[in-house]
VEXMARLO-967866 format. One line per field, with one value per residue (C-alpha): x, y, z. Coordinates in nm, 4 decimals. Layout:
BEGIN
u <- (X,...)
v <- (Y,...)
w <- (Z,...)
END
This chain:
BEGIN
u <- (-0.7603,-1.0247,-0.9417,-1.1457,-0.9849,-0.7932,-0.7462,-0.4378,-0.5279,-0.4046,-0.4048,-0.3451,-0.7172,-0.8113,-0.5552,-0.6864,-1.0405,-0.9409,-0.7396,-1.0286,-1.3134,-1.4831,-1.5912,-1.9194,-1.7525,-1.6186,-1.9622,-2.1155,-1.8524,-1.9321,-2.3028,-2.2578,-2.0198,-2.1579,-1.9809,-1.7287,-1.3947,-1.0711,-0.7551,-0.4415,-0.1428,-0.3603,-0.0790,0.1219,0.1289,-0.1899,-0.3797,-0.5538,-0.7067,-0.7971,-0.9835,-1.1547,-1.2563,-1.4119,-1.6033,-1.7203,-1.8258,-2.0193,-2.1992,-2.2806,-2.4089,-2.6301,-2.4564,-2.4118,-2.0753,-1.7759,-1.4557,-1.1705,-0.8089,-0.5349,-0.1833,0.0653,-0.0255,0.3059,0.3305,0.1399,-0.2328,-0.3392,-0.5608,-0.7615,-0.7815,-0.9174,-1.1772,-1.2897,-1.3489,-1.5720,-1.3131,-1.2754,-0.9137,-0.7339,-0.3719,-0.2027,0.1425,0.0535,0.3594,0.2002,-0.0012,-0.2098,-0.3107,-0.4066,-0.6348,-0.8295,-0.8994,-1.2671,-1.3966,-1.4497,-1.5733,-1.3413,-0.9702,-0.7324,-0.3771,-0.1320,0.1307,0.4885,0.8474,1.0505,1.2555,1.5351,1.5016,1.8723,1.9673,1.7155,1.6697,1.5241,1.2398,1.1842,1.1333,0.9136,0.6866,0.6749,0.6648,0.5690,0.2954,0.0887,0.0650,-0.0585,-0.3197,-0.4297,-0.5071,-0.6823,-0.9012,-0.9499,-1.3269,-1.2869,-1.1948,-0.8524,-0.7099,-0.3351,-0.0880,0.2155,0.4603,0.5677,0.9183,0.8486,0.8846,1.2322,1.3250,1.1917,1.2845,1.1382,0.9894,0.8005,0.5040,0.5662,0.5299,0.2029,0.0375,0.1212,0.4974,0.7230,0.8559,1.2229,1.2798,1.6022,1.7373,1.6259,1.3273,1.1700,1.2397,1.0462,0.7576,0.7409,0.7530,0.4501,0.2614,0.3583,0.2333,-0.1017,-0.1248,-0.0592,-0.3189,-0.5749,-0.5545,-0.5273,-0.7899,-1.0210,-0.9836,-1.0547,-0.7838,-0.6433,-0.2740,-0.2110,0.1224,0.1568,0.3948,0.4026,0.1274,0.1983,0.0406,0.1718,0.3550,0.5250,0.6035,0.8306,0.7039,0.7703,1.1247,1.1922,1.0232,1.2249,1.5478,1.4586,1.3578,1.6847,1.8935,2.0180,2.1225,1.8804,2.0237,1.8342,1.9831,1.6412,1.4986,1.1310,0.8732,0.5037,0.3090,-0.0569,-0.2402,-0.3121,-0.6859,-0.6937,-0.4805,-0.7102,-1.0142,-0.8595,-0.7602,-1.1083,-1.2708,-1.0410,-1.2351,-1.5138,-1.2745,-1.0971,-1.0468,-0.8895,-0.5970,-0.5449,-0.6152,-0.2995,-0.3729,-0.1286,-0.2053,-0.0272,-0.0861,-0.1741,0.1598,0.5269,0.6810,1.0260,1.2096,1.3934,1.0646,0.8964,1.1881,1.1976,0.8267,0.8728,1.1611,0.9443,0.6596,0.8999,1.1022,1.4192,1.7077,1.7553,2.0693,2.0918,2.3501,2.3906,2.2737,1.9204,1.9234,1.7329,1.5274,1.3220,1.0669,0.7443,0.3948,0.1248,-0.2105,-0.4345,-0.6003,-0.6840,-0.8531,-1.1384,-1.2143,-1.1159,-1.1637,-0.9192,-0.7161,-0.9001,-0.6166,-0.3891,-0.0097,-0.0276,-0.2374,-0.0126,0.3005,0.1411,0.0035,0.3330,0.5244,0.2829,0.2882,0.6682,0.7056,0.4662,0.6542,0.3737,0.4092,0.6286,0.6523,1.0286,1.0653,1.2314,1.0886,1.4339,1.2595,1.5952,1.7507,1.8545,2.0054,1.6913,1.8456,1.6040)
v <- (-0.3591,-0.6091,-0.9681,-1.0093,-1.3299,-1.5757,-1.8604,-1.8320,-1.8691,-2.2037,-2.1343,-1.8431,-1.8499,-1.8130,-1.5356,-1.3380,-1.3875,-1.2495,-0.9530,-0.8426,-0.8810,-0.5387,-0.4137,-0.2270,0.1119,0.0182,-0.1158,0.2159,0.4106,0.2106,0.2675,0.6441,0.7030,0.7257,0.6041,0.3438,0.2680,0.2389,0.1102,0.2274,0.0027,-0.2859,-0.5349,-0.4391,-0.6042,-0.4423,-0.3760,-0.7100,-0.7375,-0.3663,-0.3926,-0.7096,-0.5397,-0.2516,-0.5022,-0.7112,-0.3993,-0.2665,-0.6001,-0.6095,-0.2512,-0.3428,-0.0779,-0.1623,-0.0294,-0.1269,-0.1938,-0.1745,-0.2770,-0.1315,-0.2720,-0.3924,-0.7529,-0.8576,-1.1945,-1.4454,-1.5131,-1.1989,-1.0718,-1.3964,-1.4002,-1.0453,-1.1232,-1.4302,-1.1939,-0.9744,-0.6998,-0.5744,-0.5546,-0.3338,-0.3970,-0.0586,0.0951,0.4035,0.5876,0.5687,0.8893,0.8008,0.4701,0.6541,0.8846,0.5771,0.4495,0.4643,0.7468,0.6632,0.8880,0.7214,0.6663,0.4758,0.5543,0.2777,0.3071,0.3762,0.2570,0.1728,-0.1460,-0.0897,0.2878,0.3333,0.1391,0.3175,0.6747,0.8145,0.5593,0.6342,1.0042,0.9277,0.6924,0.8897,1.2498,1.2631,0.9980,1.1751,1.4758,1.2537,1.0896,1.4169,1.5657,1.2532,1.2128,1.5803,1.5259,1.2356,1.2101,1.0538,0.8600,0.8419,0.6275,0.8071,0.6835,0.7614,0.7852,1.1515,1.2339,1.0929,0.9494,1.0856,1.0227,0.6942,0.8653,1.1185,0.8894,0.9103,1.1699,1.3618,1.4871,1.8440,1.7726,1.9132,1.6521,1.5613,1.2874,1.0835,0.9515,0.9824,0.7455,0.9423,1.2700,1.1431,1.0393,1.3953,1.4973,1.2740,1.4516,1.7941,1.7013,1.5819,1.8909,2.1230,1.9629,1.9323,2.3093,2.4074,2.1660,2.1557,1.7811,1.6504,1.4131,1.2281,1.1419,0.8260,0.8190,0.4460,0.2694,-0.0467,-0.2787,-0.6411,-0.9743,-1.3296,-1.3332,-0.9975,-0.7346,-0.6363,-0.9206,-1.1730,-1.0363,-1.0759,-1.4175,-1.5567,-1.4353,-1.5802,-1.9124,-1.9281,-1.8399,-1.5150,-1.2493,-0.9546,-0.6059,-0.3845,-0.0492,0.0481,-0.0578,0.0365,0.0050,0.0524,-0.2284,-0.2462,-0.5572,-0.5212,-0.5667,-0.2675,-0.0574,-0.1493,-0.0429,0.2910,0.3620,0.2922,0.4960,0.7891,0.8312,0.9756,1.2295,1.3862,1.7629,2.0505,2.0817,1.7106,1.5794,1.4154,1.0984,0.8722,0.5013,0.2896,0.0503,0.1663,0.0639,0.1390,-0.2077,-0.2708,-0.4970,-0.6788,-0.7637,-0.8798,-1.1142,-1.2505,-1.3348,-1.4888,-1.7015,-1.8255,-1.9184,-2.0919,-2.2611,-2.0982,-1.9076,-1.5495,-1.3370,-0.9614,-0.7261,-0.3485,-0.0844,0.0555,0.4061,0.6729,0.7512,0.5497,0.5875,0.6035,0.7270,0.8334,0.7566,0.8476,1.1359,0.9098,0.6475,0.8894,0.9402,0.6056,0.3520,0.1882,-0.1226,-0.4327,-0.6852,-0.6949,-0.7037,-1.0360,-1.1929,-1.0636,-1.1996,-1.5361,-1.5850,-1.4825,-1.7336,-2.0123,-1.9237,-1.9141,-2.2363,-2.4235,-2.3026,-2.0740,-1.8832,-1.5725,-1.2938,-1.3151,-0.9383,-0.7884,-0.4578,-0.3114,-0.1309,-0.1299,0.1023,0.4218,0.6019,0.5843,0.3477,0.0892)
w <- (1.8163,1.7216,1.6393,1.3235,1.1979,1.4107,1.1635,0.9452,0.5762,0.4468,0.0712,-0.1672,-0.2520,0.1160,0.1567,-0.1425,-0.0152,0.3257,0.1936,-0.0313,0.2221,0.2590,0.5988,0.6482,0.6086,0.2631,0.1626,0.2697,0.0729,-0.2398,-0.1763,-0.1410,-0.4317,-0.7829,-1.0919,-1.1989,-1.0334,-1.2319,-1.0616,-1.2429,-1.1774,-1.0591,-1.1192,-0.8110,-0.4702,-0.3372,-0.6581,-0.7158,-0.3682,-0.3585,-0.6907,-0.5730,-0.2461,-0.4423,-0.6549,-0.3583,-0.1653,-0.4667,-0.5078,-0.1371,-0.1520,-0.4481,-0.6596,-1.0265,-1.1423,-1.3502,-1.1605,-1.4108,-1.3544,-1.5750,-1.5959,-1.8561,-1.7595,-1.9105,-1.7329,-1.5241,-1.4991,-1.3109,-1.5922,-1.5944,-1.2146,-1.2003,-1.4651,-1.2713,-0.9801,-1.1992,-1.2615,-1.6172,-1.7321,-1.9814,-2.0808,-2.1111,-2.0731,-1.8711,-2.0029,-2.3501,-2.3432,-2.6484,-2.4831,-2.1623,-2.3624,-2.4810,-2.1281,-2.0303,-1.8163,-1.4508,-1.1716,-0.9194,-0.9861,-0.7578,-0.8666,-0.7677,-1.0430,-0.9412,-0.9537,-0.6440,-0.6584,-0.9055,-0.8742,-0.8003,-1.1146,-1.3396,-1.2140,-1.5369,-1.5390,-1.1696,-1.2474,-1.5491,-1.3533,-1.0297,-1.1573,-1.5268,-1.5168,-1.2459,-1.4801,-1.7646,-1.5390,-1.3808,-1.7211,-1.8512,-1.5413,-1.4605,-1.4173,-1.1710,-0.8055,-0.7535,-0.4579,-0.5229,-0.3340,-0.1983,0.0658,0.4191,0.2719,0.1918,0.5629,0.6170,0.9542,1.2836,1.6444,1.7641,2.0694,1.8522,1.7833,1.4088,1.1338,1.1045,0.7866,0.8938,0.9134,0.6421,0.3983,0.4316,0.1742,0.1886,-0.1410,-0.5014,-0.4762,-0.1900,-0.3721,-0.6768,-0.4495,-0.3201,-0.6874,-0.7501,-0.4718,-0.6066,-0.9556,-0.8210,-0.5989,-0.8945,-1.1201,-0.8404,-0.7935,-1.1596,-1.2973,-0.9948,-0.9392,-0.5868,-0.4669,-0.1693,-0.1226,0.0776,0.2598,0.3247,0.5686,0.5166,0.3921,0.4760,0.3851,0.3966,0.0613,0.1011,0.3616,0.6474,0.8672,0.5893,0.5445,0.9161,0.9451,0.6536,0.8121,1.1514,0.9955,0.7987,1.1046,0.9482,1.2031,1.2057,1.1569,1.4039,1.2993,1.1603,1.4907,1.4580,1.1819,1.1026,0.9408,0.8428,0.7251,0.3539,0.3964,0.6330,0.3961,0.1047,0.3066,0.4055,0.0441,-0.0931,0.1839,0.0985,-0.2278,-0.0124,0.1443,-0.1528,-0.1619,-0.3539,-0.2837,-0.2135,0.1342,0.2734,0.4714,0.6522,0.6136,0.8738,1.1602,1.5094,1.6587,1.6012,1.6222,1.7656,1.5200,1.8009,1.9771,1.6549,1.5746,1.9292,1.9007,1.5549,1.6851,1.9720,1.7358,1.4966,1.7689,1.6388,1.7910,1.6750,1.6643,1.6174,1.4727,1.4717,1.7166,1.7149,1.5671,1.7593,1.4471,1.1956,0.9158,1.1174,1.0322,1.2738,1.1100,1.4053,1.2185,0.9230,1.1408,1.2178,0.8479,0.6992,0.9790,1.2178,1.1339,1.2551,1.2331,1.5362,1.5397,1.7249,1.4479,1.1712,1.3411,1.4194,1.0679,0.9081,1.1216,1.0273,0.6566,0.6357,0.8368,0.6075,0.2974,0.1820,-0.1457,-0.1488,-0.4041,-0.3583,-0.3161,-0.0103,0.1149,0.1981,0.4845,0.6658,0.4031,0.5815,0.2810,0.0661,-0.1905,-0.3377)
END
């Protein structure tokens, strides 16, 4: 993998700048695609930098288009931040069907809405967000192309030696959350076929940046001296900038029925090795608990790299930056990924 950036971002502003920097392939995608871009569920962990990347790539391509971010915007200053970046914002509860009907038309839709953390405590909302909402959006944007985020959780665990799940593998979701994510895919698949809407379904495992992600979870535990449970002994991570780029590029590769695309890093990381490296960088001791299971949630994204571009940020860089960020007390979203959950409870 290429080493595109070697300097760890020092501030949130530098980090957002880095995570939203488009590569040449994204610029070309924005040059080739016609029409506006609307990002539904822009208020999540990836949404702001993805929308900003689409805007920056469009500007660089010399393509005049609206980039619109839709979210409830119920707290914080995200709406103002997006508008400073040149992204139009619309406050909307996507479960309000009449409000969705009033959203502006856009030729390109990135669907990022969903419900994961708290799913076990609120199963009915989980089903509404993950299965009913895709039907609402599919009907409203039937004349658009749609890139919809899914999750590698639909595959279930696979043997660590397998190289990871492929797009051709049969889904085997574990737990109610993963079942609703498969439900989301089935809804989009149905409406793609019945309405003739080209789509892509992005099975993501796991986007990471310095405020959130599997590496942040592990670095915080190492720094605090908490023993690391290695039962879920292997994991995929992809730098959020690379995941953003792949998602935007997937708009150029939609199909009927939807094209399924794995989005993941090039490597399956061994949790024990990652924590040992983090401990070395942080000058900490690390202790482990549990036995590594022979299986894990792992995606093989090799087929997607040909269409969407390869990740450019190396595992070594991600680990080093995360260690530095956590050591210097950098901002955190305060949300654990729960990647270690083996029963599908979130």
